[in-house]
N, C-alpha and C positions, 0 to 999 in steps of 0.2 A: 504494499500500499504506500502511495507516495506522500511525501510531506509537502504540504502547499504552503505558499508564502502568505496567502491572504484568502479570505472567504467572502463570497457574496451570499446574502442571506435573505430569503423571503420572510414576510412577516405572518400574515393571517393564514392559519392552517399549518404553519411551520413553528412559530415561536410562540403563538397564542392562537385562539379562535374567538374572534369577537371580543367579548368581555371575559371569556374564560381563560384562565391561566394555564400554561403548560409547564409545569415544574421542570420537565426535561429540556424545554427551550431555555429557561434561566440557567440551569446547570451547564448546558452547552456553551452559553455565552461566557459564563464564569470560567469555564476551562480555557476558552480562547483568550481571555483576559489574563489569566494566570500564566499562560505560555507566551504572552506578548505577541500574539498572532493578530495582525490587523484584519478588521472585518468592516463590512459596509452592509447596512440594511438596504436592500434593492427592492422597491415596491412599485407596483402599477398603479397604485392610488394616486390620483392627481388632486384630490380635493383638500388635502391637508398640507400645511407648510412643514418643513423639516422640524421646526421648533415644536409644533403641536404632536408630530409623530414621536419625537423624543421625549416629550413630556408624558404622553401616554404610556411608553415603555417604562419610563422611570417610576411614574406615580401609580399606575394600575398593575404593572406586572413585575416590579421590583428589579427591573433591569435598567441600571443607571446608564443613560444614553445622552450624548450630546448632538446637536443638530448635524455637525460635520460627519457623524457616523450614519447619516441617512441620505439615501439617494432616491427621490421619487420620480415618477414619470413626468411630472410638471418641471422639475429641475432638469431632466434630461431633454425635455421639449425646448426649454430656454437655451440650453447648451447647443442643441441642434440649430435653433434659429440663428444664434451668434455666429455660427460657421456657414450658414447657407443663405441668410437673408440680410439685406442691407439695414443699417442701424435706423434709417429714417422710415422704414416700412411701417405701415399702420396695421394693427393686428385686431381682428374681431375674435374675442374669446368667448366660447361657450363652455363655462366651467365654474368652479367654485374658488374659494380664497386661495388655496394652494396654487392653483394654475395662474390666477390673475396676478398674485404676488411675485411668482417666479419670473413671469414674462415682463412685468414692470421693472423688477430689479435688474433685468438684463438690459434696461434702458429703451424699451420699446413703448410706443404710444398706443393705447387701447382705444378702439372705437366701438360704438354700439350699433352701427348700421352697416349697410352694404358697400360703403365707400372704404373698403379694406383691401389691402394687398395680400393678406394671409388670413385664413380662418383656422383657428385652433380649437379643437373640440375635445372635451373630457366629460367626465360624469358631471351632470347639472341637475340638482334636484329642484331647481326652479326653472326648469326648461319650459318654454312656451312656444306656441305656433309662431309668434312674430320673430322670435330668435331663429326659428328654422327658416322662415322667410328671408331674413336679412342675410343669413349665411348662404342660402340657396342663390340669391341674386348676386352676392359677391363672387362665389365660385363660377357661376355662369358668365360673369364679366371677366373672368381670368384669375381670381385669386387663388393662391396656393392652399391646398386642403391638407391640414395635418390633424391627425388624431392621437391623443396621448396613448391610448391603448384601445383594444377591441374586446375587452373582457365582456362576455354577454351577460354574466350574472354576478351578483355579490352574495356570498354565503353569509347569512345572519341567523340569529336565534329564531327569527320568524319564518325563515325559508330563503329560497334563492331569489333575491330581488334583482330588478333590471340593472345592468351595468352600463358602462360607457359605450359598449359596443351596440347596445340597443339604439341609443341616440345616433351614433355614427351610421348605422345602417339606414336610419331614416333619411339622414342628409345625403348618403351615397345614392340612395334610391331616387331622391329628388333631383339630384345633379348628374347622375350617371357618371360620377367621377369617383375613383378609388383614392382614398387618402394615403399619405405617407404615414406610417405607423411607427411610433417612437418606442413603446414599451415592450417588455418581454411577450413573445419570443423573438422580436426583431432586434436588429443590430444596434440602432442608436443608443439605447439605454445601456447595452453592455459595453460599448465603446466608451461612452461617458464614464461609466462605473470604473473601468480600467484606468482611464486618465485621472480620475479622482484619487485613487489609491496609488497610482504610479506603478502599476503592475502589468506584466504581459499576460495575454489570455491563457497560456500554457502553465502559468504559475498560481492560478486561482482556482477555487472550487465553488460552483454555484449550488447552493442548498435550498431545496424547496419541496413542497408537497404536490404541486400540480404539473403533470407531464407536459400539458399543452402550452403552458407559459414558461415556468421555471426551467424545466429540463430541456425543452426544445430551444430555449434561449441559449443554453449552454452548447447543445449539439450544433446549433446553427452558427455558432460563433467561435468554435475551437476551444471551448472551455469544458473542463470535466465537471461532472454533476453527481450530486447526492440526492436521491429522492427519499424522502422520509414519508412513511405511511401513517401520517397523523392528520391528513386533510382530505384533499380532493381525490387524488388518484388512488386506485387499488391494485394489489398484486394480480388480480384477475385481468384487469385492463392492460397493465404492463405486459402480461404474458402474450397479448395479442399484437404488440407493436414490434416493428422491425428494428428500429433504432433504440436500443436499450440505454437507460442511465449507466453511468460509469459504475456507480454503487447504489445499493438499495438497503435501507434499514427500516426496522419497524418503529424505532424510536431514536431520537437523538442521543439518548444514553448509550446506544449501541455503537456509536461512531467513535473510534480512536484517533485522535489528532496525531 
């Protein structure tokens, strides 16, 4: 078993589930810290700022975390914009505080109508038909279409709620335009995470519970993967896939650093 220089770690379903604590998740992070192995929480969630994610981990799950240990799809989107979109571009954001803050912090001007150069869509629990109209008109007029992620559902205590991908599908249907996708399993968020930690893909391990996002993110980008059966994916499902995770464990307690 290889020794890795750093770890990328999913959150929901891996370190905790909603408000439910995973003691194995805390023990895993404690072991990384004890061995001084760098790690970054890499999440498709675009709704929260890194400060809010760190506070949730620290206050509700007993995992002391600083904002610089968090990399959200909103942050990855801002990083992507900085390398692909001019500073003076006007951005129409359909999303919540985490996404709006990240893009504003990157120096871009946000607009609320179709006079936009770029449309960025994430989960927006205040989504309206007018937002869909403005985004549709902007893309039809030539605006770049970027989606933070295309997760179809969010696992909660109440059940599988609609995710950002549900809204993205509506806008894609209205415009007949496929978006550039930032988050796992796509490349931009993994490239950004490697740059944040200053590591090469071959030296990091991606840890997560969801084959379709976490594990494929590693497979698609030359990063080894550890699938933990504590969330979305099951051994029965993995038995059917051609491209297997590098490693599989029932619990993070079973992983030896």
